Structures are given as structure tokens and as C-alpha cells.
N, C-alpha and C positions, 0 to 999 in steps of 0.2 A: 546213516549219519551224513549230514551235508559237510562238504569241504569248507573249512574256514577261510575267509578272505585273508590273503597274505598281509595286507596292510593292517587289518584288525589284529592279526596274530602278532605282528611286529610291535604295534602300539601296546598291546597287552604285556608282552615280554619287556619292553622298554619301561613301562610304568612300574612293573614289579622291581626291576633293577634300580630304578630311581628311588622307590620307596625304601628299599634295603639301604641304599647309599645314604639317604637323608636320615633315616632312623639311626644309623651308625654314627655318622659324622656329627649329628646334633648332640649326641651324648659322648663325644670323643674322649673326655677325661676318664670315663669308665669303660670305654669300648676297646681299649688297648692296654696291654700290660698284664702283670701277674694277677691282679684283682680286677677281672673284667666281667662286665655284664652287658652283653649285646642283646637288647630286646628285639632287635631286627632278626635275630636267629629264629624267632617264632615263624617267620616266613618260609623256613625250610619245609614246613608241612605242605606247602603248595605243590611241591614235587610229588607228593603222594597221589595227588589228584590229576596231575598233568605233568608228564615227563619233561616237556620243553621248558618248564619253569626252572629247570636246572641251569639253563643258559643264563636266565635272568639273575639268579642268585650268585652264580660264579662271577658274572660281569659286575654286579652291584658290589660284591665283596672286594673284588680287585680294585674297583674305583675307590671304595672307602679306604682300603689299605694303602692307597697312595698318600693318604693323610696321616698315616701312622708315624709315631715318633721312631719306630724301628725300621723305617725305610724299606728297601727292597727285600729285607728278610721277611717282613710281614706280608709284603706283596706275594712272595713265593710261598711261604709256609702257611699263612692264613688262608690264602686262596686255595692252596692244595687241600687244607682241612675242609673247606666248604665244598670243593669239587668232589672229594671222596664221599663226604657225608650225603650230599644231595643225590648223587648217583645211587647210593645204597637205598636211600629213602624212596626213590622213584620205583624201585623194584621190591619194596618191602610188602609183605603180605598183610600187615595190620598197622594201623595208625600208631598205636603205642610202641610197637617194635621200631617203627620209623624214627621215633624220638631217641632211641638208644644210640644211633650212629653218630650224631654230632657230639654226644657226650663221650663215647668211647674213643673217638678219633681226636679228642682233645690232647692226646699225647703228642700230636704233631706240633701243636702250638707250645706245649710244655717243653718239647725238645728245642724249639726255636728260642724260647726265653732262657733256657739253660745255656744254650750256645752263646747267647748274648750276655751271659753273666748276671742275669736277673735273680738267679737263685738255683738251688739244686733241682735236677730234673723232676724227681718225685713230688717235690713241693710245688713246682710250677705246674705240673700235670694235674695234681689234685686241686689246685687253686682254680685253674682254668676250667676243669671239669665241673667244679661246684657251681661256677657262674653259668656255665652252659646248661647244666641240669636244672638250675633255677629258671632260666629263660625258657627252656624247652618243655620241661615237665610241669612246673608250677604255673606257667602262663600259657605257653603255646598249645600244649596238648588239650587242656580243658576248653580253650577257645575253639580249636579246630574240631573237637568232638561235637560241640554245639553247632558250629557252622556247617559241618558235614551233613547235618539233618535239615538244612535249609536249602530248598530247591532253587531259590533266587540266588543265593550265594554260589551254588554249584554252577548255575548258568552263567553268572557274572565272571567267574574265573575260567569258564570254558572247560569244566571238568569233563574228561573223556570217558566214554562208556566203559572202557577196559578197567578203569579205576573204580567205577561205581560198584563192581561186583566184589571188590575186596572189603575186608572187615575194617570198619572205621573205629571200632572201640578197642 
């Protein structure tokens, strides 16, 4: 395997962070709060194919959370949720298992919302978890299962060989 040009790598990582940011901020009314649906969360599956996309998604999430009505709380808790989720995804053995992590770790955002008085913890957790499950499993997983079979897509995202041996389904 040839070593990737560092400028190409940086551009690729920056582009993914920018896409996450734009996808989140563009739908800001439904990207924050107890009833949230971040379609940008489908991008977390990129970490399954290439670990360094974790950086992109953490940075993109942090930048998007700067626009949250919950201020530094969302910057801290929301970015923590993404960081823990994508790091687990990067080491996940199967693509469908990878999707479980952002859903399960929704308790972090549920805790934040309960702390801010948006509602009781369990209600906030279940609400955020439902939106996360919808984005990840109803949209993201089917899309990435299809894309994972496309050699052009895998080349475009710079999928690393170590990830190619893992189960995509």
C-alpha cells in the first residue's frame, strides 16, 4: 500500500468535517434539543472504513455544536458523544454493529438535556436515541452497505486495507 500524500489526507479529512458541519447547521432547528434528527450522523460509518475520519467527525461536530442553543454544554456533551461513538465504530467488527454505538451512547446527550432542565433523563435519552436510531439505521446503514460494495466509493474515501477485511453487512 502506498503512503497517502499528507495534503490529500488533510483535504479529505477537512472535507468530511465540513460536510458534517453543513449537514448539521443547515437543519439546525431539528439538529439540537430533545427531538433531534441529525442526518449528518450517517457519516459516522466512514470511521468503519478509515479510522482517521474520527478526527473529521469530532471536529465537524464540535464546530456545529458552536451553533447550538445549548452553548458550551452541547459543545462538551455533544462532542463527547460523537468522540466515543466514532472511536468505537473505528474498531467495530461489523458495519451493523458499528451503528449501535451512536444510538447507545445517546445517554450522554440525554444527560445533558436533563441537566439543562429540558425533561427527565429517561425521556431525553429515549427521545435522542430514537432520532439517532432513525438517522443511523434507517438511513445510514442501508446507504453504507450499498456504498461498501462500490470500489469507486471505497477508493474515493481512501478506505484502508485493514478495514476491507471486516464484515460490512
